[in-house]
C-alpha positions in Angstrom: -22.7 -88.8 202.0 -25.1 -86.5 200.0 -23.9 -83.5 202.0 -20.3 -84.2 200.9 -21.4 -84.4 197.3 -23.4 -81.2 197.5 -20.4 -79.5 199.2 -18.1 -80.7 196.4 -20.3 -79.5 193.6 -21.6 -76.2 195.2 -18.7 -74.0 194.1 -19.0 -75.1 190.5 -22.8 -74.7 190.7 -22.4 -71.1 192.0 -19.9 -70.3 189.3 -22.4 -71.5 186.6 -25.3 -69.7 188.2 -23.4 -66.4 188.5 -21.7 -66.6 185.1 -21.7 -63.4 183.1 -24.1 -64.6 180.4 -27.3 -64.5 182.5 -26.2 -61.2 183.9 -25.7 -59.7 180.5 -29.1 -61.2 179.4 -30.9 -59.8 182.4 -29.5 -56.3 181.8 -30.6 -56.4 178.2 -34.0 -57.7 179.2 -34.5 -55.0 181.9 -33.6 -52.2 179.5 -36.1 -53.4 176.9 -39.9 -52.8 176.7 -41.7 -54.3 179.7 -38.4 -55.0 181.4 -39.7 -55.6 184.9 -42.1 -58.3 183.8 -39.7 -59.9 181.3 -36.9 -59.9 183.9 -39.1 -61.6 186.5 -40.0 -64.3 183.9 -36.4 -64.7 182.9 -35.3 -65.1 186.5 -38.1 -67.6 187.2 -37.2 -69.6 184.1 -33.5 -69.6 185.1 -34.2 -70.8 188.6 -36.7 -73.5 187.3 -34.1 -74.7 184.8 -31.4 -75.0 187.4 -33.8 -76.9 189.7 -34.9 -79.3 187.0 -31.2 -79.9 186.1 -30.1 -80.5 189.7 -33.1 -82.9 190.3 -32.3 -84.9 187.2 -28.7 -85.2 188.0 -29.4 -86.2 191.6 -31.9 -88.9 190.4 -29.6 -90.3 187.7 -26.4 -90.2 189.6 -27.6 -90.5 193.2 -25.8 -93.8 193.8 -22.9 -93.3 191.4 -20.3 -94.0 194.2 -21.7 -97.6 194.6 -19.9 -99.8 191.9 -22.9 -102.2 191.6 -25.6 -99.5 191.1 -27.1 -98.6 187.7 -26.2 -94.9 188.5 -22.5 -95.9 188.4 -22.9 -97.5 185.0 -24.8 -94.5 183.7 -22.0 -92.2 185.0 -19.3 -94.5 183.4 -21.1 -94.5 180.0 -21.6 -90.7 180.3 -17.8 -90.3 180.7 -17.2 -92.6 177.7 -19.6 -90.6 175.5 -18.1 -87.3 176.7 -14.6 -88.5 176.0 -15.6 -89.7 172.5 -17.3 -86.4 171.8 -14.2 -84.5 172.9 -11.9 -86.7 170.7 -14.3 -86.1 167.8 -14.2 -82.4 168.3 -10.4 -82.5 168.6 -10.1 -84.4 165.3 -12.5 -82.0 163.6 -10.5 -79.0 164.8 
């Protein structure tokens, strides 16, 4: 079950990880003063941030497919809040 979830999310995760923004940032960092050290620190921070995000999501939403679990309730309320935020942004626009 977990392998199916990882397989479903992996293409989107790769798209986010390889998006142009970190690539542009790393080029600018490498061309600056002490580029090698700063580039290594940036890459380490990027990987650490993705690892922490993935861990939190898997802990919070680990049992989201079970209707009686608290993870399912968290996922449902997350969708409600995201929908409300999008409606608010649409009304503001």
